[in-house]
VEXDREN-953445 format. One record per residue: x, y, z of N, C-alpha, C in turn; residue in three letters. Coordinates in steps of 0.2 Angstrom, whole numbers, plus 5000, padded with zeros to 4 digits. Layout:
(site (X,Y,Z),(X,Y,Z),(X,Y,Z),"ALA"),
...
***
This chain:
(site (5013,5090,4834),(5013,5085,4839),(5012,5089,4846),"MET"),
(site (5008,5087,4850),(5008,5091,4857),(5010,5087,4862),"THR"),
(site (5012,5090,4867),(5014,5086,4873),(5011,5089,4879),"THR"),
(site (5009,5084,4884),(5005,5086,4890),(5010,5088,4895),"THR"),
(site (5009,5094,4898),(5013,5096,4904),(5009,5096,4910),"THR"),
(site (5013,5096,4916),(5009,5096,4922),(5004,5102,4923),"ALA"),
(site (5006,5108,4920),(5002,5114,4921),(4996,5113,4916),"SER"),
(site (4996,5110,4911),(4991,5109,4906),(4986,5103,4908),"SER"),
(site (4988,5099,4912),(4985,5092,4913),(4979,5094,4917),"MET"),
(site (4973,5091,4916),(4967,5091,4920),(4968,5085,4925),"ASP"),
(site (4970,5086,4931),(4971,5081,4936),(4965,5078,4938),"PHE"),
(site (4960,5082,4939),(4953,5080,4941),(4950,5075,4936),"ALA"),
(site (4951,5076,4930),(4948,5072,4925),(4952,5065,4925),"ALA"),
(site (4959,5066,4926),(4963,5060,4926),(4961,5056,4932),"ALA"),
(site (4960,5059,4938),(4958,5055,4944),(4951,5052,4943),"ARG"),
(site (4946,5055,4939),(4940,5051,4938),(4941,5046,4933),"LYS"),
(site (4945,5046,4928),(4947,5041,4923),(4950,5035,4927),"ALA"),
(site (4954,5037,4932),(4957,5031,4936),(4952,5027,4940),"MET"),
(site (4947,5031,4942),(4942,5027,4946),(4938,5023,4941),"LEU"),
(site (4936,5026,4935),(4932,5022,4930),(4935,5017,4927),"ASP"),
(site (4941,5018,4925),(4945,5013,4920),(4949,5008,4924),"SER"),
(site (4952,5010,4930),(4956,5005,4933),(4953,5002,4939),"GLN"),
(site (4949,5006,4943),(4946,5003,4949),(4940,4999,4948),"LEU"),
(site (4935,5003,4945),(4928,5000,4944),(4928,4994,4940),"ARG"),
(site (4932,4994,4934),(4932,4989,4930),(4936,4983,4933),"THR"),
(site (4940,4984,4938),(4943,4978,4942),(4939,4976,4948),"SER"),
(site (4933,4978,4949),(4929,4976,4954),(4930,4980,4961),"GLY"),
(site (4933,4986,4960),(4934,4990,4966),(4929,4995,4966),"VAL"),
(site (4923,4994,4970),(4917,4998,4970),(4915,5001,4976),"ASN"),
(site (4918,4999,4982),(4916,5002,4988),(4916,5010,4988),"GLN"),
(site (4910,5013,4990),(4910,5020,4990),(4916,5023,4994),"PRO"),
(site (4918,5021,5000),(4923,5024,5004),(4929,5024,5000),"PHE"),
(site (4931,5019,4996),(4937,5018,4993),(4937,5023,4987),"VAL"),
(site (4932,5024,4983),(4931,5028,4977),(4931,5035,4980),"LEU"),
(site (4928,5037,4985),(4928,5044,4988),(4935,5046,4990),"GLU"),
(site (4939,5042,4993),(4946,5044,4996),(4950,5044,4990),"ARG"),
(site (4950,5039,4985),(4955,5039,4980),(4953,5045,4974),"MET"),
(site (4946,5047,4975),(4944,5052,4970),(4946,5059,4973),"GLY"),
(site (4947,5059,4979),(4948,5066,4982),(4956,5067,4984),"SER"),
(site (4960,5062,4985),(4967,5063,4986),(4971,5064,4980),"VAL"),
(site (4974,5069,4979),(4978,5070,4972),(4985,5067,4972),"PRO"),
(site (4985,5061,4968),(4991,5057,4968),(4997,5061,4965),"ARG"),
(site (4995,5066,4961),(5001,5070,4958),(5005,5074,4963),"GLU"),
(site (5002,5075,4969),(5005,5078,4974),(5010,5074,4978),"ASP"),
(site (5011,5068,4976),(5015,5063,4980),(5021,5060,4975),"PHE"),
(site (5022,5063,4970),(5027,5062,4965),(5031,5068,4963),"VAL"),
(site (5037,5067,4961),(5041,5073,4959),(5038,5077,4954),"PRO"),
(site (5039,5083,4953),(5036,5088,4948),(5036,5084,4941),"GLU"),
(site (5042,5082,4939),(5043,5079,4932),(5039,5073,4931),"ALA"),
(site (5036,5070,4936),(5032,5064,4935),(5025,5065,4936),"MET"),
(site (5023,5071,4937),(5016,5072,4939),(5011,5070,4934),"ARG"),
(site (5013,5070,4927),(5008,5068,4922),(5007,5061,4922),"THR"),
(site (5012,5057,4925),(5011,5050,4925),(5008,5047,4932),"ALA"),
(site (5006,5052,4936),(5003,5050,4942),(4997,5045,4942),"ALA"),
(site (4993,5045,4937),(4987,5041,4936),(4988,5035,4932),"TYR"),
(site (4994,5034,4929),(4995,5028,4925),(4994,5022,4929),"ASN"),
(site (4992,5016,4926),(4991,5010,4930),(4997,5006,4931),"ASP"),
(site (5002,5009,4933),(5008,5005,4935),(5012,5009,4940),"ARG"),
(site (5017,5006,4944),(5020,5009,4949),(5025,5014,4946),"ALA"),
(site (5026,5019,4951),(5031,5025,4949),(5037,5025,4953),"ILE"),
(site (5043,5024,4951),(5049,5024,4955),(5051,5031,4956),"ARG"),
(site (5051,5033,4962),(5052,5040,4965),(5060,5042,4966),"LEU"),
(site (5064,5037,4965),(5071,5038,4967),(5073,5036,4974),"GLY"),
(site (5079,5035,4975),(5081,5033,4982),(5078,5027,4985),"ASP"),
(site (5076,5022,4981),(5072,5016,4983),(5065,5017,4985),"GLY"),
(site (5062,5023,4984),(5055,5025,4985),(5051,5023,4979),"LYS"),
(site (5044,5021,4981),(5040,5020,4975),(5033,5021,4977),"VAL"),
(site (5029,5023,4972),(5022,5024,4973),(5018,5018,4969),"LEU"),
(site (5015,5013,4972),(5012,5008,4968),(5006,5010,4964),"PRO"),
(site (5004,5006,4960),(4999,5007,4955),(4992,5008,4959),"GLN"),
(site (4988,5012,4956),(4982,5014,4960),(4977,5008,4962),"PRO"),
(site (4977,5003,4957),(4973,4997,4959),(4975,4993,4965),"LEU"),
(site (4982,4993,4967),(4984,4990,4973),(4981,4994,4979),"PHE"),
(site (4982,5000,4979),(4979,5004,4984),(4971,5003,4985),"HIS"),
(site (4968,5003,4979),(4961,5002,4980),(4959,4996,4983),"GLY"),
(site (4962,4990,4980),(4960,4984,4983),(4963,4983,4990),"MET"),
(site (4968,4986,4992),(4970,4986,4999),(4965,4989,5004),"MET"),
(site (4963,4995,5002),(4958,4998,5006),(4951,4994,5007),"LEU"),
(site (4949,4991,5001),(4943,4987,5001),(4944,4981,5006),"GLU"),
(site (4950,4978,5005),(4951,4972,5010),(4952,4974,5017),"GLU"),
(site (4955,4980,5018),(4956,4982,5025),(4950,4984,5029),"ALA"),
(site (4945,4987,5025),(4939,4989,5029),(4940,4993,5035),"GLN"),
(site (4944,4999,5034),(4946,5002,5040),(4940,5005,5044),"PRO"),
(site (4941,5005,5051),(4936,5007,5056),(4938,5013,5059),"LEU"),
(site (4933,5017,5061),(4934,5023,5065),(4939,5022,5071),"ALA"),
(site (4938,5016,5074),(4942,5015,5080),(4949,5012,5079),"SER"),
(site (4951,5011,5072),(4957,5008,5071),(4963,5013,5072),"ASP"),
(site (4968,5010,5076),(4975,5013,5076),(4979,5010,5071),"GLU"),
(site (4981,5013,5066),(4984,5011,5060),(4992,5012,5059),"VAL"),
(site (4995,5007,5057),(5002,5008,5055),(5003,5007,5048),"LEU"),
(site (5006,5012,5044),(5007,5011,5037),(5015,5010,5036),"VAL"),
(site (5017,5005,5034),(5024,5004,5032),(5024,5007,5025),"VAL"),
(site (5027,5013,5025),(5026,5017,5019),(5032,5016,5014),"ASP"),
(site (5030,5015,5008),(5035,5014,5002),(5039,5020,5000),"GLY"),
(site (5037,5026,5003),(5041,5032,5002),(5037,5037,4999),"GLY"),
(site (5031,5036,4997),(5027,5041,4994),(5023,5046,4998),"SER"),
(site (5021,5043,5004),(5016,5046,5008),(5009,5046,5006),"GLY"),
(site (5007,5043,5000),(5001,5043,4998),(4996,5039,5002),"TYR"),
(site (4998,5032,5003),(4993,5028,5007),(4991,5031,5014),"LEU"),
(site (4996,5034,5018),(4994,5037,5024),(4989,5042,5023),"PRO"),
(site (4990,5046,5018),(4985,5052,5016),(4978,5049,5015),"ALA"),
(site (4978,5043,5011),(4971,5040,5009),(4967,5038,5016),"LEU"),
(site (4971,5035,5020),(4967,5032,5026),(4966,5036,5032),"ILE"),
(site (4970,5041,5033),(4970,5045,5039),(4963,5048,5041),"GLU"),
(site (4959,5051,5037),(4953,5053,5039),(4948,5048,5041),"PRO"),
(site (4949,5042,5040),(4944,5036,5041),(4945,5033,5048),"MET"),
(site (4951,5034,5051),(4953,5030,5057),(4955,5034,5063),"VAL"),
(site (4956,5031,5068),(4957,5035,5075),(4964,5038,5074),"LYS"),
(site (4969,5034,5072),(4976,5037,5071),(4980,5033,5066),"SER"),
(site (4985,5037,5063),(4989,5034,5058),(4997,5035,5060),"VAL"),
(site (5001,5030,5060),(5008,5031,5061),(5011,5028,5055),"ARG"),
(site (5017,5031,5053),(5020,5028,5048),(5027,5026,5050),"THR"),
(site (5030,5020,5047),(5037,5018,5047),(5039,5017,5041),"MET"),
(site (5046,5017,5040),(5049,5015,5034),(5050,5008,5034),"THR"),
(site (5051,5004,5028),(5052,4997,5028),(5058,4995,5033),"PRO"),
(site (5063,4999,5033),(5069,4997,5037),(5067,4997,5044),"ASP"),
(site (5063,5002,5046),(5061,5002,5054),(5056,4996,5055),"GLU"),
(site (5051,4995,5051),(5046,4990,5052),(5049,4983,5052),"ALA"),
(site (5054,4982,5048),(5057,4975,5047),(5063,4974,5052),"ALA"),
(site (5066,4979,5055),(5071,4979,5060),(5070,4977,5067),"GLY"),
(site (5064,4977,5069),(5062,4974,5075),(5063,4979,5081),"GLY"),
(site (5066,4985,5080),(5067,4990,5085),(5062,4994,5087),"ARG"),
(site (5057,4995,5083),(5051,4999,5084),(5046,4996,5088),"LYS"),
(site (5043,4999,5093),(5037,4997,5097),(5030,4999,5095),"LYS"),
(site (5025,4995,5097),(5019,4997,5095),(5014,4991,5095),"GLY"),
(site (5008,4993,5095),(5003,4987,5094),(4997,4990,5090),"SER"),
(site (4996,4988,5084),(4991,4992,5080),(4985,4987,5078),"TYR"),
(site (4979,4990,5077),(4974,4985,5075),(4974,4984,5068),"SER"),
(site (4977,4988,5064),(4977,4987,5057),(4984,4990,5054),"LEU"),
(site (4988,4985,5051),(4994,4987,5048),(4994,4986,5040),"VAL"),
(site (4996,4991,5037),(4996,4991,5029),(5003,4992,5027),"LEU"),
(site (5005,4987,5023),(5012,4987,5020),(5011,4989,5013),"VAL"),
(site (5014,4995,5011),(5014,4998,5005),(5019,4995,5000),"ASP"),
(site (5018,4989,4999),(5023,4985,4994),(5022,4978,4995),"GLY"),
(site (5026,4974,4992),(5026,4966,4992),(5032,4964,4996),"ALA"),
(site (5030,4959,5001),(5035,4956,5005),(5036,4949,5004),"ILE"),
(site (5042,4946,5005),(5042,4938,5005),(5040,4935,5011),"GLU"),
(site (5041,4938,5017),(5038,4935,5023),(5037,4940,5028),"HIS"),
(site (5034,4938,5034),(5033,4943,5039),(5038,4942,5045),"VAL"),
(site (5043,4946,5045),(5048,4945,5050),(5045,4946,5057),"PRO"),
(site (5049,4944,5062),(5046,4945,5069),(5045,4952,5071),"ALA"),
(site (5050,4956,5068),(5049,4963,5070),(5043,4966,5067),"GLY"),
(site (5040,4964,5062),(5034,4967,5059),(5028,4963,5062),"LEU"),
(site (5028,4957,5064),(5023,4953,5067),(5021,4956,5074),"ALA"),
(site (5026,4958,5077),(5025,4960,5084),(5021,4967,5084),"LYS"),
(site (5021,4971,5078),(5018,4977,5078),(5010,4976,5077),"LEU"),
(site (5008,4970,5075),(5001,4969,5074),(4998,4967,5081),"VAL"),
(site (4993,4971,5083),(4990,4969,5090),(4986,4963,5090),"GLY"),
(site (4985,4960,5096),(4981,4954,5096),(4974,4955,5093),"ASP"),
(site (4972,4951,5088),(4966,4951,5084),(4967,4957,5079),"ASN"),
(site (4973,4959,5078),(4974,4965,5073),(4974,4962,5066),"GLY"),
(site (4973,4966,5061),(4974,4964,5054),(4980,4967,5051),"ARG"),
(site (4982,4963,5045),(4987,4966,5041),(4985,4965,5034),"ILE"),
(site (4986,4970,5030),(4985,4969,5022),(4992,4972,5019),"VAL"),
(site (4994,4967,5014),(5001,4969,5011),(5001,4965,5004),"THR"),
(site (5006,4967,5001),(5008,4963,4995),(5012,4957,4998),"GLY"),
(site (5012,4951,4994),(5015,4945,4996),(5019,4943,4990),"GLN"),
(site (5025,4941,4990),(5029,4938,4985),(5029,4930,4986),"ILE"),
(site (5027,4926,4981),(5028,4919,4982),(5031,4916,4975),"ASP"),
(site (5037,4914,4975),(5040,4911,4969),(5040,4916,4963),"ASN"),
(site (5041,4922,4965),(5041,4928,4960),(5035,4931,4958),"GLY"),
(site (5029,4928,4961),(5023,4931,4959),(5020,4935,4965),"VAL"),
(site (5018,4941,4964),(5015,4946,4969),(5008,4946,4969),"THR"),
(site (5005,4945,4975),(4998,4945,4976),(4996,4950,4982),"ARG"),
(site (4990,4952,4982),(4987,4955,4988),(4986,4950,4993),"LEU"),
(site (4988,4951,5000),(4987,4946,5005),(4984,4950,5011),"ALA"),
(site (4981,4946,5015),(4978,4948,5021),(4980,4943,5027),"THR"),
(site (4979,4945,5033),(4980,4941,5039),(4977,4944,5045),"GLY"),
(site (4976,4940,5050),(4974,4942,5057),(4978,4938,5062),"ARG"),
(site (4980,4942,5067),(4984,4939,5073),(4979,4936,5078),"LYS"),
(site (4980,4930,5079),(4976,4926,5084),(4980,4922,5088),"THR"),
(site (4980,4922,5094),(4984,4918,5099),(4991,4919,5098),"ALA"),
(site (4993,4925,5096),(5000,4927,5095),(5003,4925,5088),"GLY"),
(site (4999,4921,5084),(5001,4919,5078),(4998,4923,5072),"SER"),
(site (5002,4924,5067),(5000,4928,5061),(5002,4925,5055),"LEU"),
(site (4998,4923,5051),(4999,4920,5044),(4995,4924,5039),"ALA"),
(site (4998,4924,5033),(4995,4928,5027),(4991,4923,5023),"LEU"),
(site (4986,4926,5020),(4981,4922,5015),(4982,4926,5009),"LEU"),
(site (4985,4923,5004),(4985,4927,4997),(4979,4927,4994),"PRO"),
(site (4978,4933,4991),(4971,4934,4987),(4973,4935,4980),"LEU"),
(site (4971,4941,4977),(4972,4942,4970),(4979,4943,4968),"ALA"),
(site (4981,4940,4962),(4987,4942,4959),(4987,4949,4956),"GLU"),
(site (4993,4952,4957),(4993,4959,4956),(5000,4962,4955),"LEU"),
(site (5002,4966,4951),(5009,4969,4951),(5010,4973,4957),"GLY"),
(site (5015,4972,4961),(5016,4976,4967),(5023,4977,4968),"ILE"),
(site (5026,4983,4969),(5033,4983,4970),(5036,4980,4976),"PRO"),
(site (5042,4977,4975),(5045,4973,4980),(5048,4977,4986),"ARG"),
(site (5047,4976,4992),(5051,4979,4997),(5056,4974,5000),"LEU"),
(site (5062,4975,4997),(5068,4971,4998),(5070,4970,5006),"ALA"),
(site (5068,4974,5010),(5069,4974,5017),(5065,4968,5020),"GLN"),
(site (5060,4965,5017),(5057,4959,5019),(5058,4953,5015),"PHE"),
(site (5064,4953,5012),(5066,4947,5009),(5068,4941,5014),"ASP"),
(site (5067,4935,5012),(5069,4930,5017),(5076,4930,5017),"ARG"),
(site (5079,4928,5023),(5086,4928,5024),(5089,4922,5019),"PRO"),
(site (5094,4924,5016),(5097,4918,5012),(5100,4913,5016),"SER"),
(site (5100,4907,5014),(5103,4902,5018),(5106,4896,5013),"GLY"),
(site (5109,4891,5016),(5112,4886,5013),(5106,4881,5010),"TRP"),
(site (5107,4879,5004),(5103,4874,5001),(5107,4868,4998),"SER"),
(site (5104,4862,4999),(5108,4856,4996),(5104,4853,4991),"PHE"),
***
């Protein structure tokens, strides 16, 4: 019996297999998405002991509440976002740093915030594109105010325990999410709805 170690694994081949067997077969075929995800090494964004699992089709828990979502989520998110060279982007980073690395060369600027910072309402900014690297139950005021007028948001959304990719656009100061494809996405508990009384 042989075991695969990080030093013996062909990460370039694993990256190509991710594109062919996870993204393309699920309808993610935009050239810019395949180029970015084919060139950014996911194994560099996980601890050494987890490098051989970097291209598995599931999320990787990194410890301390941090997570790297499955590749398909990032591929579908980038396709839906359609980033522009003029975009000023905010990434609410789940803790891996992978999503900011994917999008940075395609846009004007990228800033990252932790989920605590984005949900807390203390951070300022106005971004044309906001990417949330996980699933949220709702968009709190602190996050909504970071989306600029006519800005877009792409995120995971939780509804009755089901996670879906979702998108929205801020118009006339109002922001609502439109759920799209059902997909396994790690929950960001900082965006859970406040608990309240029910009768």
